[in-house]
LOVO-893114 format. One record per atom (N, C-alpha, C, CB): residue number from 1; atom name; x, y, z. Coordinates in Angstrom, 2 decimals, m for minus. Glycine has a CB too. Layout:
// LOVO-893114
+-----+------+---------+---------+---------+
:   n : atom :      xx :      yy :      zz :
+-----+------+---------+---------+---------+
: NUM :   CA :       X :       Y :       Z :
...
+-----+------+---------+---------+---------+
//
This chain:
// LOVO-893114
+-----+------+---------+---------+---------+
:   n : atom :      xx :      yy :      zz :
+-----+------+---------+---------+---------+
:   1 :    N :  112.28 :  115.83 :  121.38 :
:   1 :   CA :  112.44 :  115.76 :  119.94 :
:   1 :    C :  111.13 :  115.23 :  119.35 :
:   1 :   CB :  113.66 :  114.85 :  119.54 :
:   2 :    N :  110.46 :  116.08 :  118.63 :
:   2 :   CA :  109.14 :  115.77 :  118.07 :
:   2 :    C :  109.30 :  115.27 :  116.63 :
:   2 :   CB :  108.21 :  117.03 :  118.12 :
:   3 :    N :  108.48 :  114.27 :  116.26 :
:   3 :   CA :  108.54 :  113.85 :  114.85 :
:   3 :    C :  107.48 :  114.60 :  114.04 :
:   3 :   CB :  108.35 :  112.32 :  114.72 :
:   4 :    N :  107.62 :  114.55 :  112.74 :
:   4 :   CA :  106.75 :  115.32 :  111.86 :
:   4 :    C :  105.29 :  114.91 :  111.99 :
:   4 :   CB :  107.20 :  115.16 :  110.41 :
:   5 :    N :  105.03 :  113.63 :  112.09 :
:   5 :   CA :  103.65 :  113.14 :  112.18 :
:   5 :    C :  102.94 :  113.73 :  113.39 :
:   5 :   CB :  103.63 :  111.59 :  112.26 :
:   6 :    N :  103.61 :  113.75 :  114.53 :
:   6 :   CA :  103.03 :  114.33 :  115.74 :
:   6 :    C :  102.83 :  115.83 :  115.57 :
:   6 :   CB :  103.94 :  114.05 :  116.97 :
:   7 :    N :  103.82 :  116.51 :  115.03 :
:   7 :   CA :  103.73 :  117.96 :  114.84 :
:   7 :    C :  102.53 :  118.32 :  113.96 :
:   7 :   CB :  105.03 :  118.51 :  114.22 :
:   8 :    N :  102.33 :  117.57 :  112.89 :
:   8 :   CA :  101.21 :  117.85 :  111.98 :
:   8 :    C :   99.87 :  117.70 :  112.67 :
:   8 :   CB :  101.28 :  116.93 :  110.77 :
:   9 :    N :   99.75 :  116.72 :  113.57 :
:   9 :   CA :   98.47 :  116.45 :  114.23 :
:   9 :    C :   98.16 :  117.42 :  115.36 :
:   9 :   CB :   98.48 :  115.06 :  114.78 :
:  10 :    N :   99.15 :  118.15 :  115.84 :
:  10 :   CA :   98.95 :  119.02 :  116.99 :
:  10 :    C :   98.08 :  120.25 :  116.71 :
:  10 :   CB :  100.27 :  119.47 :  117.50 :
:  11 :    N :   98.02 :  120.65 :  115.46 :
:  11 :   CA :   97.25 :  121.85 :  115.14 :
:  11 :    C :   96.63 :  121.73 :  113.75 :
:  11 :   CB :   98.15 :  123.10 :  115.21 :
:  12 :    N :   95.37 :  122.01 :  113.68 :
:  12 :   CA :   94.64 :  121.94 :  112.41 :
:  12 :    C :   95.25 :  122.90 :  111.38 :
:  12 :   CB :   93.14 :  122.27 :  112.63 :
:  13 :    N :   95.37 :  122.43 :  110.15 :
:  13 :   CA :   95.85 :  123.27 :  109.06 :
:  13 :    C :   97.35 :  123.20 :  108.83 :
:  13 :   CB :   95.47 :  124.66 :  109.32 :
:  14 :    N :   98.07 :  122.53 :  109.71 :
:  14 :   CA :   99.53 :  122.46 :  109.54 :
:  14 :    C :   99.93 :  121.72 :  108.28 :
:  14 :   CB :  100.17 :  121.80 :  110.75 :
:  15 :    N :   99.24 :  120.64 :  108.00 :
:  15 :   CA :   99.57 :  119.86 :  106.81 :
:  15 :    C :   99.39 :  120.69 :  105.54 :
:  15 :   CB :   98.69 :  118.59 :  106.74 :
:  16 :    N :   98.28 :  121.42 :  105.46 :
:  16 :   CA :   98.02 :  122.27 :  104.29 :
:  16 :    C :   99.06 :  123.37 :  104.17 :
:  16 :   CB :   96.61 :  122.87 :  104.38 :
:  17 :    N :   99.42 :  123.99 :  105.30 :
:  17 :   CA :  100.39 :  125.08 :  105.29 :
:  17 :    C :  101.77 :  124.56 :  104.87 :
:  17 :   CB :  100.48 :  125.75 :  106.67 :
:  18 :    N :  102.16 :  123.42 :  105.39 :
:  18 :   CA :  103.46 :  122.84 :  105.02 :
:  18 :    C :  103.47 :  122.43 :  103.56 :
:  18 :   CB :  103.79 :  121.63 :  105.92 :
:  19 :    N :  102.37 :  121.86 :  103.10 :
:  19 :   CA :  102.27 :  121.47 :  101.69 :
:  19 :    C :  102.43 :  122.67 :  100.78 :
:  19 :   CB :  100.92 :  120.78 :  101.43 :
:  20 :    N :  101.76 :  123.74 :  101.12 :
:  20 :   CA :  101.87 :  124.96 :  100.31 :
:  20 :    C :  103.29 :  125.50 :  100.34 :
:  20 :   CB :  100.88 :  126.03 :  100.82 :
:  21 :    N :  103.90 :  125.51 :  101.50 :
:  21 :   CA :  105.26 :  126.02 :  101.66 :
:  21 :    C :  106.27 :  125.23 :  100.81 :
:  21 :   CB :  105.68 :  125.96 :  103.13 :
:  22 :    N :  106.09 :  123.91 :  100.77 :
:  22 :   CA :  107.02 :  123.06 :  100.03 :
:  22 :    C :  106.62 :  122.86 :   98.57 :
:  22 :   CB :  107.12 :  121.72 :  100.71 :
:  23 :    N :  105.40 :  123.29 :   98.21 :
:  23 :   CA :  104.93 :  123.09 :   96.84 :
:  23 :    C :  104.53 :  121.65 :   96.58 :
:  23 :   CB :  106.00 :  123.51 :   95.85 :
:  24 :    N :  104.02 :  120.98 :   97.61 :
:  24 :   CA :  103.61 :  119.59 :   97.51 :
:  24 :    C :  102.12 :  119.46 :   97.80 :
:  24 :   CB :  104.43 :  118.70 :   98.46 :
:  25 :    N :  101.56 :  118.30 :   97.53 :
:  25 :   CA :  100.16 :  118.05 :   97.88 :
:  25 :    C :  100.08 :  117.64 :   99.35 :
:  25 :   CB :   99.53 :  116.96 :   96.95 :
:  26 :    N :   98.90 :  117.78 :   99.93 :
:  26 :   CA :   98.71 :  117.32 :  101.31 :
:  26 :    C :   98.89 :  115.81 :  101.40 :
:  26 :   CB :   97.31 :  117.72 :  101.82 :
:  27 :    N :   98.50 :  115.11 :  100.36 :
:  27 :   CA :   98.70 :  113.66 :  100.34 :
:  27 :    C :  100.17 :  113.29 :  100.42 :
:  27 :   CB :   98.09 :  113.07 :   99.08 :
:  28 :    N :  101.01 :  114.05 :   99.71 :
:  28 :   CA :  102.46 :  113.80 :   99.74 :
:  28 :    C :  103.02 :  114.10 :  101.14 :
:  28 :   CB :  103.19 :  114.65 :   98.66 :
:  29 :    N :  102.50 :  115.12 :  101.80 :
:  29 :   CA :  102.94 :  115.45 :  103.15 :
:  29 :    C :  102.61 :  114.28 :  104.09 :
:  29 :   CB :  102.25 :  116.76 :  103.65 :
:  30 :    N :  101.42 :  113.73 :  103.97 :
:  30 :   CA :  101.04 :  112.58 :  104.78 :
:  30 :    C :  101.97 :  111.40 :  104.50 :
:  30 :   CB :   99.58 :  112.18 :  104.52 :
:  31 :    N :  102.26 :  111.20 :  103.23 :
:  31 :   CA :  103.12 :  110.09 :  102.84 :
:  31 :    C :  104.52 :  110.23 :  103.45 :
:  31 :   CB :  103.22 :  110.02 :  101.32 :
:  32 :    N :  105.11 :  111.41 :  103.36 :
:  32 :   CA :  106.46 :  111.55 :  103.91 :
:  32 :    C :  106.45 :  111.56 :  105.44 :
:  32 :   CB :  107.11 :  112.82 :  103.39 :
:  33 :    N :  105.34 :  112.00 :  106.04 :
:  33 :   CA :  105.25 :  111.94 :  107.51 :
:  33 :    C :  105.22 :  110.49 :  107.98 :
:  33 :   CB :  103.98 :  112.69 :  108.00 :
:  34 :    N :  104.65 :  109.61 :  107.17 :
:  34 :   CA :  104.55 :  108.19 :  107.52 :
:  34 :    C :  105.80 :  107.40 :  107.14 :
:  34 :   CB :  103.35 :  107.58 :  106.85 :
:  35 :    N :  106.39 :  107.72 :  106.00 :
:  35 :   CA :  107.49 :  106.88 :  105.49 :
:  35 :    C :  108.86 :  107.52 :  105.57 :
:  35 :   CB :  107.21 :  106.51 :  104.08 :
:  36 :    N :  108.94 :  108.76 :  106.01 :
:  36 :   CA :  110.22 :  109.43 :  106.14 :
:  36 :    C :  110.38 :  110.56 :  105.14 :
:  36 :   CB :  111.35 :  108.44 :  105.97 :
:  37 :    N :  111.03 :  111.60 :  105.58 :
:  37 :   CA :  111.20 :  112.82 :  104.77 :
:  37 :    C :  112.45 :  112.69 :  103.90 :
:  37 :   CB :  111.30 :  114.07 :  105.68 :
:  38 :    N :  112.31 :  112.91 :  102.60 :
:  38 :   CA :  113.49 :  112.93 :  101.72 :
:  38 :    C :  114.47 :  114.02 :  102.16 :
:  38 :   CB :  113.06 :  113.14 :  100.25 :
:  39 :    N :  115.74 :  113.76 :  101.95 :
:  39 :   CA :  116.80 :  114.69 :  102.39 :
:  39 :    C :  116.56 :  116.12 :  101.91 :
:  39 :   CB :  118.14 :  114.22 :  101.89 :
:  40 :    N :  116.08 :  116.28 :  100.69 :
:  40 :   CA :  115.94 :  117.63 :  100.13 :
:  40 :    C :  114.93 :  118.51 :  100.87 :
:  40 :   CB :  115.55 :  117.53 :   98.69 :
:  41 :    N :  114.08 :  117.91 :  101.71 :
:  41 :   CA :  113.07 :  118.69 :  102.45 :
:  41 :    C :  113.39 :  118.86 :  103.93 :
:  41 :   CB :  111.72 :  118.04 :  102.30 :
:  42 :    N :  114.37 :  118.17 :  104.44 :
:  42 :   CA :  114.62 :  118.16 :  105.89 :
:  42 :    C :  114.90 :  119.54 :  106.47 :
:  42 :   CB :  115.79 :  117.26 :  106.19 :
:  43 :    N :  115.79 :  120.29 :  105.87 :
:  43 :   CA :  116.12 :  121.62 :  106.38 :
:  43 :    C :  114.91 :  122.55 :  106.29 :
:  43 :   CB :  117.31 :  122.22 :  105.59 :
:  44 :    N :  114.18 :  122.50 :  105.18 :
:  44 :   CA :  113.01 :  123.34 :  105.01 :
:  44 :    C :  111.93 :  123.03 :  106.05 :
:  44 :   CB :  112.43 :  123.16 :  103.60 :
:  45 :    N :  111.73 :  121.76 :  106.33 :
:  45 :   CA :  110.70 :  121.37 :  107.30 :
:  45 :    C :  111.11 :  121.78 :  108.70 :
:  45 :   CB :  110.45 :  119.86 :  107.25 :
:  46 :    N :  112.36 :  121.55 :  109.06 :
:  46 :   CA :  112.83 :  121.95 :  110.39 :
:  46 :    C :  112.69 :  123.46 :  110.57 :
:  46 :   CB :  114.29 :  121.51 :  110.60 :
:  47 :    N :  113.06 :  124.20 :  109.57 :
:  47 :   CA :  112.95 :  125.66 :  109.62 :
:  47 :    C :  111.48 :  126.09 :  109.71 :
:  47 :   CB :  113.62 :  126.29 :  108.39 :
:  48 :    N :  110.62 :  125.49 :  108.89 :
:  48 :   CA :  109.20 :  125.85 :  108.87 :
:  48 :    C :  108.54 :  125.59 :  110.23 :
:  48 :   CB :  108.47 :  125.05 :  107.78 :
:  49 :    N :  108.97 :  124.55 :  110.92 :
:  49 :   CA :  108.39 :  124.21 :  112.22 :
:  49 :    C :  109.03 :  124.98 :  113.36 :
:  49 :   CB :  108.53 :  122.72 :  112.47 :
:  50 :    N :  109.93 :  125.90 :  113.04 :
:  50 :   CA :  110.61 :  126.67 :  114.07 :
:  50 :    C :  111.51 :  125.80 :  114.94 :
:  50 :   CB :  109.60 :  127.37 :  114.94 :
:  51 :    N :  111.98 :  124.70 :  114.37 :
:  51 :   CA :  112.87 :  123.80 :  115.09 :
:  51 :    C :  112.15 :  122.79 :  115.97 :
:  51 :   CB :  113.80 :  124.58 :  115.92 :
:  52 :    N :  110.81 :  122.87 :  116.02 :
:  52 :   CA :  110.06 :  121.89 :  116.82 :
:  52 :    C :  110.30 :  120.47 :  116.30 :
:  52 :   CB :  108.56 :  122.22 :  116.79 :
:  53 :    N :  110.44 :  120.35 :  114.99 :
:  53 :   CA :  110.81 :  119.08 :  114.36 :
:  53 :    C :  112.25 :  119.27 :  113.90 :
:  53 :   CB :  109.84 :  118.68 :  113.16 :
:  54 :    N :  113.16 :  118.60 :  114.58 :
:  54 :   CA :  114.59 :  118.79 :  114.28 :
:  54 :    C :  115.01 :  117.96 :  113.07 :
:  54 :   CB :  115.44 :  118.42 :  115.49 :
:  55 :    N :  116.11 :  118.37 :  112.48 :
:  55 :   CA :  116.68 :  117.60 :  111.37 :
:  55 :    C :  117.04 :  116.20 :  111.88 :
:  55 :   CB :  117.94 :  118.32 :  110.77 :
:  56 :    N :  117.56 :  116.14 :  113.11 :
:  56 :   CA :  117.93 :  114.85 :  113.69 :
:  56 :    C :  116.73 :  113.90 :  113.79 :
:  56 :   CB :  118.55 :  115.05 :  115.08 :
:  57 :    N :  115.58 :  114.44 :  114.18 :
:  57 :   CA :  114.39 :  113.57 :  114.29 :
:  57 :    C :  113.93 :  113.11 :  112.91 :
:  57 :   CB :  113.24 :  114.32 :  115.01 :
:  58 :    N :  114.09 :  113.97 :  111.91 :
:  58 :   CA :  113.71 :  113.59 :  110.55 :
:  58 :    C :  114.64 :  112.52 :  110.00 :
:  58 :   CB :  113.72 :  114.82 :  109.62 :
:  59 :    N :  115.93 :  112.64 :  110.30 :
:  59 :   CA :  116.91 :  111.62 :  109.87 :
:  59 :    C :  116.60 :  110.30 :  110.57 :
:  59 :   CB :  118.36 :  112.07 :  110.19 :
:  60 :    N :  116.35 :  110.36 :  111.87 :
:  60 :   CA :  116.05 :  109.15 :  112.64 :
:  60 :    C :  114.80 :  108.46 :  112.12 :
:  60 :   CB :  115.88 :  109.49 :  114.12 :
:  61 :    N :  113.75 :  109.23 :  111.86 :
:  61 :   CA :  112.50 :  108.67 :  111.37 :
:  61 :    C :  112.70 :  107.98 :  110.02 :
:  61 :   CB :  111.43 :  109.76 :  111.25 :
:  62 :    N :  113.40 :  108.62 :  109.12 :
:  62 :   CA :  113.62 :  108.04 :  107.78 :
:  62 :    C :  114.49 :  106.79 :  107.88 :
:  62 :   CB :  114.28 :  109.07 :  106.84 :
:  63 :    N :  115.51 :  106.84 :  108.71 :
:  63 :   CA :  116.40 :  105.68 :  108.88 :
:  63 :    C :  115.63 :  104.49 :  109.43 :
:  63 :   CB :  117.57 :  106.03 :  109.80 :
:  64 :    N :  114.79 :  104.75 :  110.43 :
:  64 :   CA :  114.00 :  103.67 :  111.01 :
:  64 :    C :  113.00 :  103.10 :  110.00 :
:  64 :   CB :  113.26 :  104.16 :  112.26 :
:  65 :    N :  112.35 :  103.98 :  109.27 :
:  65 :   CA :  111.35 :  103.53 :  108.29 :
:  65 :    C :  111.99 :  102.67 :  107.20 :
:  65 :   CB :  110.64 :  104.74 :  107.65 :
:  66 :    N :  113.13 :  103.12 :  106.69 :
:  66 :   CA :  113.77 :  102.39 :  105.60 :
:  66 :    C :  114.60 :  101.23 :  106.10 :
:  66 :   CB :  114.63 :  103.32 :  104.78 :
:  67 :    N :  115.14 :  101.36 :  107.29 :
:  67 :   CA :  115.91 :  100.27 :  107.88 :
:  67 :    C :  115.05 :   99.05 :  108.11 :
:  67 :   CB :  116.55 :  100.71 :  109.17 :
:  68 :    N :  113.84 :   99.26 :  108.59 :
:  68 :   CA :  112.93 :   98.15 :  108.84 :
:  68 :    C :  112.55 :   97.46 :  107.54 :
:  68 :   CB :  111.68 :   98.63 :  109.57 :
:  69 :    N :  112.35 :   98.22 :  106.49 :
:  69 :   CA :  112.00 :   97.65 :  105.18 :
:  69 :    C :  113.15 :   96.81 :  104.66 :
:  69 :   CB :  111.65 :   98.76 :  104.17 :
:  70 :    N :  114.36 :   97.36 :  104.75 :
:  70 :   CA :  115.53 :   96.63 :  104.27 :
:  70 :    C :  115.74 :   95.35 :  105.07 :
:  70 :   CB :  116.77 :   97.51 :  104.35 :
:  71 :    N :  115.54 :   95.41 :  106.38 :
:  71 :   CA :  115.70 :   94.23 :  107.21 :
:  71 :    C :  114.67 :   93.17 :  106.83 :
:  71 :   CB :  115.57 :   94.59 :  108.70 :
:  72 :    N :  113.42 :   93.57 :  106.64 :
:  72 :   CA :  112.38 :   92.62 :  106.25 :
:  72 :    C :  112.72 :   91.97 :  104.91 :
:  72 :   CB :  111.01 :   93.31 :  106.17 :
:  73 :    N :  113.22 :   92.77 :  103.97 :
:  73 :   CA :  113.59 :   92.23 :  102.66 :
:  73 :    C :  114.75 :   91.25 :  102.78 :
:  73 :   CB :  113.94 :   93.36 :  101.69 :
:  74 :    N :  115.73 :   91.60 :  103.61 :
:  74 :   CA :  116.88 :   90.73 :  103.80 :
:  74 :    C :  116.47 :   89.39 :  104.40 :
:  74 :   CB :  117.91 :   91.41 :  104.70 :
:  75 :    N :  115.56 :   89.43 :  105.37 :
:  75 :   CA :  115.10 :   88.22 :  106.03 :
:  75 :    C :  114.03 :   87.48 :  105.24 :
:  75 :   CB :  114.58 :   88.55 :  107.39 :
:  76 :    N :  113.47 :   88.12 :  104.22 :
:  76 :   CA :  112.42 :   87.51 :  103.43 :
:  76 :    C :  111.08 :   87.50 :  104.13 :
:  76 :   CB :  112.80 :   86.12 :  103.09 :
:  77 :    N :  110.93 :   88.32 :  105.16 :
:  77 :   CA :  109.67 :   88.38 :  105.91 :
:  77 :    C :  108.62 :   89.09 :  105.08 :
:  77 :   CB :  109.86 :   89.10 :  107.26 :
:  78 :    N :  107.44 :   88.50 :  105.00 :
:  78 :   CA :  106.34 :   89.13 :  104.29 :
:  78 :    C :  106.26 :   88.79 :  102.81 :
:  78 :   CB :  106.44 :   90.59 :  104.44 :
:  79 :    N :  107.27 :   88.09 :  102.29 :
:  79 :   CA :  107.23 :   87.68 :  100.89 :
:  79 :    C :  106.45 :   86.40 :  100.78 :
:  79 :   CB :  108.64 :   87.51 :  100.32 :
:  80 :    N :  105.69 :   86.26 :   99.71 :
:  80 :   CA :  104.86 :   85.06 :   99.50 :
:  80 :    C :  105.72 :   83.80 :   99.35 :
:  80 :   CB :  103.97 :   85.23 :   98.26 :
:  81 :    N :  106.89 :   83.96 :   98.74 :
:  81 :   CA :  107.73 :   82.77 :   98.52 :
:  81 :    C :  108.53 :   82.38 :   99.75 :
:  81 :   CB :  108.67 :   83.00 :   97.37 :
:  82 :    N :  108.39 :   83.13 :  100.87 :
:  82 :   CA :  109.16 :   82.82 :  102.07 :
:  82 :    C :  108.37 :   81.92 :  103.02 :
:  82 :   CB :  109.56 :   84.11 :  102.79 :
:  83 :    N :  107.14 :   81.58 :  102.67 :
:  83 :   CA :  106.29 :   80.77 :  103.56 :
:  83 :    C :  106.60 :   79.31 :  103.50 :
:  83 :   CB :  104.85 :   80.97 :  103.22 :
+-----+------+---------+---------+---------+
//
């Protein structure tokens, strides 16, 4: 199960092609590859990659990215007033 960030790095031009396909900027593609893919793009991305990046991997990546943020906020880690 490959994640989007790895898939994009495997071949030159993939980020630009995916950006064009989705009607987004390359910067936005980088952003979602790092922070998780919004639900509205998951099926399109999985299809565009020929299934190399599965919907399950996109869900897992987004859950992990946002779960860690929520946990840090709950624990107060990284906030200036938590020191």
